[in-house]
N, C-alpha and C positions, 0 to 999 in steps of 0.2 A: 504494499500499500504506499502510495506517495501522496504528496500534497496536491497532485493533479487530479486525484480521485476524491469523490464525495466521502466524507467521514461523518458518522452520526454525532450530533452534538452531545448525545448522551455519553459517548465515549470520550470525546475531547474536552467537554466543558463541565458536565454535571455529575455523572455517576462516580462512585468511589472505585479505586483500584481493586478492592476486594470483590465487588459485584461484577466488575468487568472481567476479572480473572475467572470467576465462576462460570460465566457464560462464554468465555473465550474458547477458541478452537483447541488450544493445547490441553486445557483442563478436560474438555469433552473427550479428546482422544485418549487421555489417561484413564478416564472412566470406562470408555469402550474396552480398552485392553483389560481392565480389571473385571469387567463382565465376562469377557471371553475366558479369562483365567478362572473365575468362579464357576462357570459352566463346566470347563474341562476338569477342574478338581472334583466337582460334585459327580460328574459322569464317571471319573476314574474310581471314586469311592464306592460307586454302585456297580462296578464290575466291567466297565468299558476299558479295553486294553490300551490305555494312553500311557506311554512310557514316562517315567519320572523326569527323564532328560527334557522332554517337551515342556513339562511344567516349569522346570528350572529355567529354561531359556525364556519362557514367557515372563516369569517373575523378574528376570534380569533386564527386561526391556519395557517395563510398564510406563516409564516416564520420559523416554527418549524418542518419541515419534518424530520423524522428519516430515514436517508438513509439506515441504516441497515435493517429496517423493509421493505422498498421498495425493497431492494435487495433480501430479503427472499421471498417476494411475486413474484418477477420476476423469481426467480429460480423455483417456482412452476408453474407459468402461462406462462412463456416464452413470456411475453408481457409487455413491459416497461410501457406503458400508463395505462393499467389495474392494474398493480402493484401499481401505484401511486393513482389511483382511490380508491382502497381498503384501502390503508394506510390513505388517506384523510378521507375516510368514517369512519375509526376506531376513528379518532380524532373528527370528526363532524358527529355523528350518526344521528342527525336529518336531515342532508343533504344527507345521503347515498342514499335514493330513487331517488334523483333528480340530482345527480352528472352526468355530461356528457350527459345530457338529449338531445337527438336528434343529438348529435355530433358524429363525427368519429375521429379516432386518429389524422388525419391530422389537425383537428381544433386546437388541442393542440400543436402538434409538429411544424407545419408550421407557425402558428401565432407566436409562441415563437421564431422560427428562425428569422422571420422578425423583431421582437422586438430586438433580439440580434444583428442582422445586423445593425439596426438603431443606437443602443447604441454604437456599435463598430465603425461604420462610424464616429461618433462624437469624439470618442477617437482618431482615426487616424487623423481626421481633426484638433483636438487640438494639436497633435504632429506636424503636418505640420505647424501650426501657430508658434509654438516654433522654428522650423527649419528656417522658413522664417524670423522671428524676428532676429535670430542670423545672418543669411546671410545678411540681410539688414544692420545691424550694421557694420558687417565686410566690406561689399561693400562700405559703405559710408566712413569708415575710410581709405580705400585703393583706393579710387576712382581715385586719380591722380598719383599713383605709376606706372611708366612705367615698362613693362616686355615683354619678348618675347612672341609673339603669334605663334602658330604652326599650320601648315597643314601637314598631314601625319607624325606628330611628327618631322617635319623638321622646323627649324626657318623660319618664314615667315615675316610678318610685326610686329609692336609693338601693344600691347593693354595695359591695366592696370590691376593690380591685382583685383581692385574693379569691373571692367567691366566683368572679367571672372567670378567672384562670382555672378554677375547678371544673367549670362547664367545658372548657377546652380539653382538660385532662380526662374528663369522663368519656368524651367521644373517642379519644385515643385508647382509653382503657377498654372500651367495647371492641375496638379493633384487636387489642392484645388478647382478649378472651376468644375472639374468632380465630386468631392465629394459633393459639394454644389448642383449640379444638381441631383445626386443620392439620397441625403437626401430629397430634395424637391419633388421628384417624386415617392418615394418609397410608395407602396400600401400595405395594409394588405389583408390577405386571407378572413377574416371575417367568416361568417357562410354559408358554401356552401354544406356541406353534402358529402355523399359517392362518388358520381360521379359528383358533382357540380350542381345537379338539385334542391337541397334544398327540396327533397321529404319528408324526415323525419320531417323537420320543418313545411312543409305544412300540414302534418298529425297532428302534435302537435297542430297546430292552426286551425284545422277543415277546412282546405281548404282556409283559409283567406290569400290571397297572400300579401295584404297590410301589415299584421302583420309580415310576413316572411321578406319582404323588410325592415320593420322598425327594426326587430331584427338585421339584417345585419348592418344597419346604427348605431344602438345603441352600439353594441359591438365594431364596428370599432372606433366610437367616443370615447368610454370608454378607448380604447387602445391608444388614441392620434393620430389616423390617420383620416384625413378628408375624405378620400375615400378608398374604398376597390376595389379589382379587380372586374370589372363588370361581367365577366364570368370566370369560372375555371373548371378544372376537380376536382379530389379529392384534389389535391395539388395546391399551387400557381405555376405559370409557372417556370420551371427550367431555363428558360432564365434569370431570375433574378439572380440566382447563377452565371451564366456565366458572367453577367454584374458585379457582385461583384468581381469576380476573375480578370476580365479585369481591373477594377479600381485599385485593389491592385497591380496587375502586373505593372500598370503604375507608381505607387509610387516606387515600387522596381526598375524599370528601371531608374527612376530619381536618386535614391540613388546610384545605381551601377555606373552610370556615374560619380557622384561626387567621389565615392571611387576610381574608376580607375584613374581619373585625379589626385587625391591626391597622389596615389601611384607613378605616373609618376613624379609629382613635388617633392615628397619626395626623389625620386632617384636623381633628379637634385639638391637637397639641397635647393630649393627655399621656399617650404612651407611644414611644418611638422605637423602631427597630434599630439595631446597631449601625453606626456610621463611622467608618475608619478615618483616620487623620488626613489621609491623602485622597480619599474617595471623592470622585466627581459626580455630582448629582445630575448635571445636565451640560451638554457640550455648548449650549448657547446661554443658558441662564445659570451662571456660576453660583448664585445664592441658593439654589434649590437643594433640598434634602428629600429626595424621592424614596418611597418605600419599595425599593427595587427587589429586595429579597422576598417580601410578601407578594409582590406582583409575580415574581418568578415561580413562587409556590403555586399561585393560582394558575399560571400558564401550564406548568407541568401536570398539575392535578387534573386540569381539563383534558389533557391528553390521555392520562391513565383512565379516567372515568369513561372516556369515549371508547376505550378498548373493551369495556365490560360487555357491551352488546356483541362484540366480535366473537368472544368465546361462546356466547349463547347461540349465535347463528351457526357456528361450527358444530357444536354439539347437536343442534337440531337437524342438520342436513347430512349426517353420516349415513352411508348406504350399507345396510345389512351388516356383514362381518368386517368390511373394510372398504374405504375409498380414499383416494390420495388427494382430494381437493383440500384437505386440512393441512398438508405438509408445509407448503410455502408460506401459508398464513401463520402457522405456529412458529416458524423460524423467526418471524417478526414479532408477533404479539407477546409470546412468553418472555423472551429476553428483554424486550424493550419495556414491558410493563414493570418488570422487576428493577431494571436500571433506573427508570423514571421514578419509581416509588422510593428507591434508595436515595436518589438525588433530592427528592422532596423532603424526606426526613432529615437528611443532613442540613438542609436549609432551615427547617423548623428548629432543630437542635441549636443551630448557630444563633437564630433570632432569639429564642427563649433565653439562652445564656447571656445575651447582651441587651435585654430589654431596658429601655430607659424610661423611668417613671417621672412625670412632671407633677409633683404634689401640689404646687401652687396653682397650676392651671386647673387641675381636678377640683381643688377647693373653690376656685373662683366660679367654675361652672355649677358646682353644687350650691354655692351661695346665691347665684342668680335665680335658681329654681326653688330654693328652700321655702319661700313664702307660699308657693303653690302646694308644696308637699305638706305644709302645716295646716292647710285650710280645713281638712277633715277633723283634726284635733281641735282647732279653734271652734269649729262648728259644735262639737260635742261639749266643749267647755261653756259656750254661750247658752246652749240648751239647758245645761245643768244650773246655770245662773238665772233661769227663768225665761229664756228667749223662746220664740216660735221657730221650730226647726225649718219649716218651709220658707218663712220670711228670711231667715238667716241664709239659707241656701241660695236664695235669689240674690241677696246682696253680694255674696261671695262670687256667684256666677258673673254678675254684671261687672264687678270690679276686676275679676280675673281676666275677662275678655279685653278690657281696656289696657290692663297692665301687660298682658301677653303681647299685645301689639306694640307697646312701648319697648319691651325687652327685645322683640324681634328687630327693632330699629337701632338696637344698641344702647338704649336708655336704661336707667336704673330701675330695679324692681322695687316699687314703693307700695306693694300690696298691703303690707302690714300697716303703714301709715293711713292708707285709705280706709281699711277696715276699722282701725282704732278710732277714726273720726266718725264712723257711721253710728247713728243712734242705736241701732240694734246691738252693737258691740260695746256700748259704753259701760256695761256692767263689769267688763273685764279690764283690769289695769293693763296699760301697754307693756309694762315690764313683764307681766305674766305671759302676754302674747310673744314677746321677744324671747323669753326663756324656752319657748317651744321650737326655736329655730336651730337647736343643737343637732347636727346631722346624725350623730350616733343613735339618737332616739328613733331614727327612721330606717335603720338597716335590718330590722327584724332579727332573725337568727343567723344572718349571713356570716358574721365573725365566728360563731361557734360551729356552723355547718362545715367550715373549712377543715378544722382538725378532725371532726367526725368523719368526713369523707376521706381525708388523707390517711388517717390511722386505722379506721375501721374497714375501709374497702380497698383503697389504692395500694397501700404498702404491702398487704399480703399478696395481691395480684402481681405487683411488680416483682416480688420475690420469686413467685412461681415462673413468671416470664423470664426473669434473669437466668434461672436454672435451665429452663427449656432452651434458651437461646445458645447455651454453651455446652449442654450435656450431649454426649454421643450415645446412640443406641447400642445394645450388645451386638458385637460383630462389626460395628462400623469402623473399628480401627483398621480394618481391611482397606478402607478407602483413604 
């Protein structure tokens, strides 16, 4: 590849080296060779006369595939799996007669894809853990800071900066729960044959069905999967790919929500994403501090979300036991969805770690709206002092409409003074009304909901996710 050829931005700009390596051709080739070795070892253990020298030569060349050689073979054969079979056979000549014995291409490609999906799930889960750790620390630090809450992006009641962060964390926590489920229930294809009947393996073992079942079990166990799909066609069910894209779309949705909220809050001047000392916000407007990370999160999230229907359409249009119209599509949709999700979570982690809170701006916005927030409490106090609830409500409504218009023009909120001067409110001293403008009186349980959420729900989930992101299944040391 040269700079004269197109390169995916996911590789050159956005995704991590770890995720790029996972879906790169060298790692895939190494997994293919391990699958051929696992098959040969299992077949030998069940009585197929594969010499030990063949296995030794295979083990010696698991990680030194010459991709130029395989490319030349593929140019000749127009078949990627057979190109790798011949290249492996060149390096392990004693194994050549036994490579791919009884298998079809899907044994190699589909089992490898499932291994890559499992590895990639764990990388994504690890990224989610980092994001959740960051959000938890931010939420705890900001748990009691009152801020405006919005419905329809109009000021509603108050919440706290930390409570809002918990809303973001909860979305990502739901994604972590989904990933834990997906990792825990993911199955391997195993050894199923051309149409899923295991006919070639039955022939290999002279009609001994017990050995065919044991071959399937041994290979699956060797790959670190406790169970394989009980029945398949030639491939694993493409429903799995649809589920993968559903899960990654869910992560993208959560990230996009955070990005959109941050863009709104940065516009309000309350919460800003990180901005580096030499960062340029605009090539023309040097003064600008654009929320470029949040915008990039949204852009990449839109791409991942759009792939969700792709997997559904592929699963819905498979023909009988096998059709090949999925292949070229999956070469794009599976790697790129994982690379883009990886890039999204790296951005979210970076943003969360460097969020800049502007307490003075938040307090000023709260102060502008506090008289409106206090009107219900003032209403109740005035009724308790002998006022007519309906008459008081009308006084508040008329004054609020006038003052809201003033505030929208940038003028001072003088609702308290207007109500204090109204005859209906004269039974209440103005000092008493002013005492009701303390913001912490209007945040409800927001400040206590934060530690309840973090300690009671999030921390145990993150512990489970952290373990699952790093733990290997039995037998996976083989990989």
